[in-house]
N, C-alpha and C positions, 0 to 999 in steps of 0.2 A: 349665863355668863356673857359679859361684853368683852369681845376680843378685837382689838384694832391692829391690823397688820399693815405696815407700810415700810417694806424693806426690799431692796433689789435682790431677788433670789432665783431668777430663771437662768438657764444655761446659755441660750443663744441671745436672748434679749433682756435688757433691764426692764423689770416690771415693778412699778410702784403699786404695791398692794394696799390701796386705800380702801379697806373693807371694814366697815363698822357694822356690828350686829347688835341691835337692841334685844334684850331678852324677850323671847317669844311669849306672848300673853294672849294670843287669840286662837289657840288650837286645843284640841281635845288630847290631854296628856295620856289618855289610855290607848291612843291609836298611833303608836310609834311607827309601825310599818306603813300605814296609809299616809301619814304625814311625810315620811321619808320618800316614798314613791312619788308623791305629788311634787316635791321639790325637784326631783330628777326629770320627771315628765315635763314640767314647766321649762326646765333648762334646755332640754332637747327641742321641745316645741315644734315637732314635726320635721326637723331637718333630716332629709333623706340621707341614709348612709351613716348617720352619726349614732354611735353607741356609747354607753356609759357602764362601767363596772364599779362596784362599790363593796367595801368590807367594813363592818363596824364591830369592834371587839370590846367587851367589858369582862369583868371577873367571872360572870356566870354564863354569858351567851356570846355567840358569834352570829352575825347577820351578814349575809352575802346576797347581793342583788345584781341583776343585769338588765339593761334596757336598750331598746332600739334594735336595728337590723343593719348589718353591713351591706354595702352596695352589691356584694356578690350573693346576697341572700342569707348568709350565715348569721345566726343569733349567738351573741357572746355567752360564755359560761365561765366556770371557775378555772378552766384550762386555757382560756384565750390569752395569748402572749401579747404583751404591750411593751413598748419602750418606756422605761421609767426615768430616763434622763438624769437630772440633777439629784433625784432621790438617791442615786448611786453614792453621792457624797457622804450620806449618813453611814453607809457600809464602810466607806474608806475611813471615816472617823472611828468606827468601832474597831477596825484593824489597828489603827494607831493606838487606841487605848490598850489593846492586848500587847502591842509591841512595847509600850511603856511598862506594863506589868512584867513582861518578859525580860526587861532590862536591855532591850535592843535599841531604844531611842530615848531621848530626854526632851521634855516639852519645850524648854527654854534654851536649848543648846544651839549654837550656830549650825545651820543645816549643812554648811560646807564641810563639816566634820564627816558627813555621810556621802560627800561627793569628792571630786578631785580638787582639793583646795586651791591649788595654784592656777587653775583654769577659770575660777569664778570670783576673781577679785572685785568684779562689778556687782556682786550680790550683797552690797552694803551701801549705806548712804549716811553721811554725817556721823560716821563711826558706829552706826547701828547695823548689826547683822540681822538676817532673817532667821526666824525660829519656826518650829512646827506650830506654836501658838499663833504666830502671825499668819501662816498659811491657812490654818483652820478657821481663822476669824476674818479672812480676806483683808488683812491689813499689811500684807507683805510689800506692797508697792509694785508688784508684778502686774502686767496688763491683763486684759480679759482674754486675749487670744494671740498666739503666734501665727496661726495658720492663715488668718485672713485679717484684713485691715478694715477700718471704718469705711473706706472708699469701696472696698469689695462688698461690704454689707449693704451699702447704699444701692448697689447694682442688682441686688435681689438674691433670693434663695438659691437659684441655680449656680451663681458664682460662688457663694459661700460653700455650698455642698461640694463643688469641684475642688475648692481649696482644701477642705478638710479631708476629702477622700483620697488625696494624693500626698498628704502630709505624713512624714515618717518620724520615728523616734530619733533618728539621726538629725533630721531637720529641727526637731524640738531642742536637742542639746546644743546644736550649733547656734540657735537663736538665744538659748539661755546664756551662752558665753558672751553674747553681744548686747543683751538687753540692758537698758538704763532704767533704773527704778523710777517710778512716777512720784513716789513720796517716801519719806523716811519710814522704815518698817515700824509698825505699831502705832502710827499716827493717824492715817486716813483709811477709810473703808473703800475698797474698790473690788467689786466682785471679780474673782479671778480663777476661772477653770484651769488656767495655766499653772497656778499655784497648787491646785488640787492634784493635777497630774504629777507635779513634782513630788508631792507626798506619796503618790503611788509608786513612783520610781525609787524613792528613798526606801520604802517598805520592801520592794523587791531586792534592793541592795543589801539591807541589813539581815533579811531572812534568806537571801540567796534562793528565792523561789519566785515564780511568776505571780503577778497580782491575782489572776483568776484562781490560782490554787490557794492563795492566802484567804481569799473570800470564802472558798469552799471549806478549808480546814478550820478557820477561826469562827465562821458565822453559819453558813448554810448547813453544814454537817450537824451542827448543834441545834439549829432552829427547825430542821427537818425540811427546809426548802429544796425541792427537787427541780424547780423550774426557774430559779433566779440565776442568771448566767451573764458573764461578761461576753459580749459578742465580738467576733473578729471577722475579718474578710473571708476567711476560709470556712465559716460556719453557715449552714443553710439558713437563709433569711426568709424563705417563703412562709414559715409558720408564724412570723411576727405580723401583727395587725398593722396595715398601712394606714397612716394618718392623713389628714387633710388640712389645708389652710383655711383662713377665714371665709374663703369663697367656695369651699368644697372641693378644691382641686387636690388630687393625690400628691403627697409629698414623699421625697425619698427617705429611706431609713438611714439614720445617722449613727445608731448605736454601735455599728461595726467599726467606726472610726474614732469614737470617743473612748476614753480610758477610765481612769479612776474618778474623773469628774462627771461622767455621764454614760458609761458604756453598758449598763445593766439592762436586761429585759426580764420580765417576770409576769406572773399572773395572780389573780385574786387568791387562789389557794396558797401560794407561796408567800405573798405579802401578808396575808393573815397570820401565817406562822412567824413571819418576821416581827410583826407587831407584838405577838405573844412573847417572843424572845426579848424584845425591847422592854417588856413589862416584867421580865424575870429578875432574879437576884444574882445573875452572873456578874462576877467582879468587873469584867471589861465593860459590861453594859452600864453599870453604876458609874464607872469612871468616865465613859463617853458622854454621860449626861451632866458632868460637872461644868459649871459656868467658867468659861475662859475669859470672857470680856463682857462688861456691862455696856449696854448701848443706850440709845435715847429712850426716854420715858420708861416703860415697863419691859423693854426689850433687851435682849442680850444674845450671846452666842456661846454654844457648847462645842462639842467636837463635830463641827460642820452643821450641827443643829442650830436653827434659830430658836430663841426662847422667848416666852411671854409670861409675865407674872411669876418669875422663877421662884421666888420665896413664899408664894402663896399656895393654898390648897388647889387653886385653879391652874397650877403650873402646866404650861404647854410647851412641847418641843415640836417643831414643824419644819417642813421643807417642801417646796414645790418642785415639779419636774416639767421642763418644757423642751421637747425635741422639736424637730422641724414641723412635724405634723401631729404630735400627741401631747396632751397636757395631763398632769397628775398632781395630786395633793396628798401628803401624808402628815398626820399629826398624832402625837401620843400625849397622854395625860398620866404620867407615872403615879402621881399621888392619888388619882382616882381609878387607876387600873383600867384605863380606857384608851382606845385608839381608833383612827379612821383612815381609810385609803379610798380615794376616788380617782378614776382614770377615764379619759375620753379620747377618741381618735380625732380630735379637733384641736387646732392651735390658732385661734383667733387672738387678736391683740388683748382682749380682756378675759380670756378663758381661765387663766390661773386665778385671778382675783375672784371670779365667779365661783370656782371650785372651793376656794377658801371660804367664801360666804356660805355656800351650801353646806360645807362640812361643819361650820359653826352652828348652823341651825339644826342639823341632824344630831349633833352632840347634845344640844339643848333639849331636843325631843327625847333623846335617850335618858338624860338626867331626870326629866319630868316623868317619863314612863316608869323608870326605876323607883322614883319616889312614890308613885301611886301603888306600886306592888308592895312596898314596905309599910304602907299605912294600915 
């Protein structure tokens, strides 16, 4: 399959994923495992302290691999905890789908219905109000961040981390009361974790439960995930894998300060179960895969999922995750009953596009391998 991804989807930095993959035609289709391992080994290419964990799922088998060695000498395994950053958004979208089925929210209703209406007259432009559809397709007109500015970002990671680590829920809602929309809701795409966090706060309001409990009750208790958790400042952080920047320098963990837009940590065992749940027939899963907006070319957006070739047998739903020091990629193929997750403790400028490309190749290896088994 040829899959061309070119969409801004990382949490801290806009990443243009210009990743084209021509169908593989120079490999032995019977050697799925060795082909897969070769891709990851080439990606790591001897970088000291870099590790990669990988899960591939299809209807018959689950493949889980780990590569590299951490700087402390530990070798990753299925229990190794990573920040999964923006992949959190797909969990948020799944909770929204359940809330719609439960009659708690409506997709195209003015979100101020779920807030204090009189305090948010600013959340409309040209007589167009913001809806959950706009928030989940990043077309609300809200900015990327309240916690830090473009000037802060230009000063480096340390400044950004200091800003997000001291930013509170009260700060968020004070900013929400004052924000001026950058565009008319529904017109322009602007990646907005601010909007995703607003979805999380709305869900807490309509269910009268904290977001982490909603994730547990609606998703992980059903999928069986024991290690997918929303981190907070009062939770032990030492078990989470510390990531590095493009130069190999240790980076701070940010999951404790991100919310519905990027606060989850997990491991290969649990994300494997999440993929299997995403390939199930659960009503909220089916709803969360519904197309909310057609995009450019063959791309679109579902419930925080980015989509590719939505109406074809090659339908793909995908999201990347970029924390300050960790990069990840998750893609599912509902019509082919397949999925893939890759995570590495490395966050260089091009890491997420590389993971995208590697994932595409591995899926092609698996398709070719399965074809040989059925001949």
